[in-house]
N, C-alpha and C positions, 0 to 999 in steps of 0.2 A: 384596547394595544396588546399586541403582541406579548408575551413573554418570552426576552433574547434567551438561548440558548447560549451557555457559557463555557468555551471552546478552550481548551489548553491543547501543546506539541509540544511530544517526547522527541527530542533532534533535531540539533539545528545545522544540520550538513545538509548539500545539496538537495536530498528528499525531502527535508525535515522543513527547507525553505521552500519548497513545489507546494507544499502542506498550507503554511503561512500565509502563500501566494492566495493559495484556491480561497484558505477563508476571509482573507481579507474582501476579496471580491463578493464574496457572497454577505459578508457584512455590507459592502455600496451596492448592493443590489436592489434596485427601486421596483423593480419589477417582480420580487418574492415576498411573500408573504411572512417568511421565516427571519426572522431577528436575530443577527450573530452577533454576541459579544466575545472581544478578543483578548483573554484573559492572562494567557501564560505561558513559557518556552521556557522547557526544560534541558538542559544538556549539561554533562560533566564539565564541559568547557562553559564556565561561566562567561566569559570574557564573547564569544561567540555566540551564547546564547543571548546575550544583551544586544548584542549587534544586530542578531536579526529579530530579537522582541522589536528593537525601535526602529528598525527599514519597515517592517510591516502591519507597526501598528498595536502590537500586544503590550498589554499595561506594565506589565513585568516579567522579569528572567530570576529561574533559581537553576541551582546544580545539584539541586535535590528533587529526585523521580517522589520519592515518599511525599514530600510536603507540597508536592502538586496533586497529588493524588488524593489525600486530605483535605484539601481546598473543596470549594463550593460550585467547582466547575459542572459542567453535566457530560461532557463527551471527550475523549483522549482520543489525539489522533497520533499515533506511533509509529516514525519514521527513522529507524536505526538501521546499520546495516545485519545481517540474517544471523551474525551466530549472539547478537546479542537478545535475539527475541524471545527464545525459551527462559534467561534469567528475567526480563523484563515483563512482560506477558502475562507471566501468571498474576504479578500484583494488579496489574490493571485490572483483568479481569475480576478479580477477588473486589477489586472496589465499589462494583457498582455501578461504573460510569458505563456510558455507552462507548464504543472504541470502533476506531477506523482504524487501521493498521495496513503497513507496505506489505505486498508480497516478498518471497514465500515467509509462510508464519514458521515453519521450520525450515533444516537444512538438513532433515531426515526425515521418513516415514515416523520414526516413534516419536519427534520433535512435535512435528505436524499434527499427527494422532491425538496426541494428549492435550497441545493449544486447542483441539478442535473441541473436545472434551469439557473442558473449560469453558468455551466460549456456549457452547450448546446448554452448560448449564446457569448460566450466567441470564438475571432478569431482562438483561439490558438489550440493548440492539449492539450488535456486532457484523463488522463487513471489514472485507479484504481491497485493495484497491486494486482493481483490475479496471483502469482508465479508460478502458480502449472499449469498454461497453457503455461508455459516454458520448461515444464520437456520433453524429444523427446517419452517416453512413451506413456504419454498422448495424445502427436499429435498422435502418431501412433494409436490410436484405435479411437482417434476423423475422422483421416483419414478412417480407416477403416469400418464406420458407414458410413461416408459420400460417400464410393464408392460403399453403399451395399454390402461389403465382409461378413456379418454378417445377413443380411438379416433386416427384417423391425424390428426397435425397439419399444419393446411395454413396457418394464419394464428395468428398472433401479434402482442401489442403489447407495448411492456414501458412504460413511465413513472416519470419521481421526481421527487415534488412538494418543495418545498426552499421557503423561507421568507428564508434567513438574507442574500439580497443585495436581496429586495427595497425595501428604502429606498433612496432616493437620495441621504439624510443620511447613512448608513451611513459606518465608515471604510473606507479605502481598503488595500487591499493587492497583494501579488504578483500574485492571481488574477483582477483585473480590469487585469493587465497582458497585450495581446496577447504581447510580446515574452518575456517571464517565464512566462505561464501555459501560451501555446499555443495554445490554441483556447476559451477560456471557458467557460463552461456544459456546451457538448458534450462538452469533454474533461474536465470535474472532474468534472461528475453523473450526463454522459450515458452517459459509457464502465459506471458502475455497470448504469444499465439497460441496454446492450446486453449488457453479459456476463452478466447474471440472465437476459435473452432467450434467449441461446446456451447456457448454461447449462442451462435447462430444457428449451426447444427444439429445438436444435442449431445447428449452425454456418449464419451468415448465408451466403446463395450469391451474394446481389444486391442493390445497392441501385439502386432506380428510381428515386427523387423525395427530396428532401428541402425543409421549408418551413422555414428559421431568420429569427428575429427576433431582432433585439435589445432588449429594451423600454426600456431604462433607458441612453441614448447616454452 
């Protein structure tokens, strides 16, 4: 019998609930040899953590991240606003648990570099949630490039269409704060486009120009 992977999720907001949904689907899969046990959801908003845990089938909820990390879970999924990563991730990585975290891991080069060093020093498996790598279509394009089916790649473009912030009357959140988000749309959704490009075409060697415009000031 397969030993289950005991999972905890830090963050019960929109992204955290997406992670919980994914783990629940993995737990219910009959085609995978992996067994997943949904243990706990941690969030300072305990009421939200309890609601999320109940909705997605986790055993318990807690407002204490330290309590979660001290438990016997095997893997931690981190889905927090960007500005909390530099505060929470060092403790998560130091716990020795396997870690899957939302992007971007830091708001600045300094934050990201430090967290990358901690991840590389961890004996556990660590990863960042660039979810578009799991799209079958993108995987097929990557395979075609690797197999040389389209010849030598010398130019590539990637883009990300989104309208969730297109309405000036929409609700403000941390995503619209330069201090809390670290980089607006470029860091938020642009990182997905950049990762998809590199996943398919290879690492970007140099950026020679950029055209950045804030549509809604």
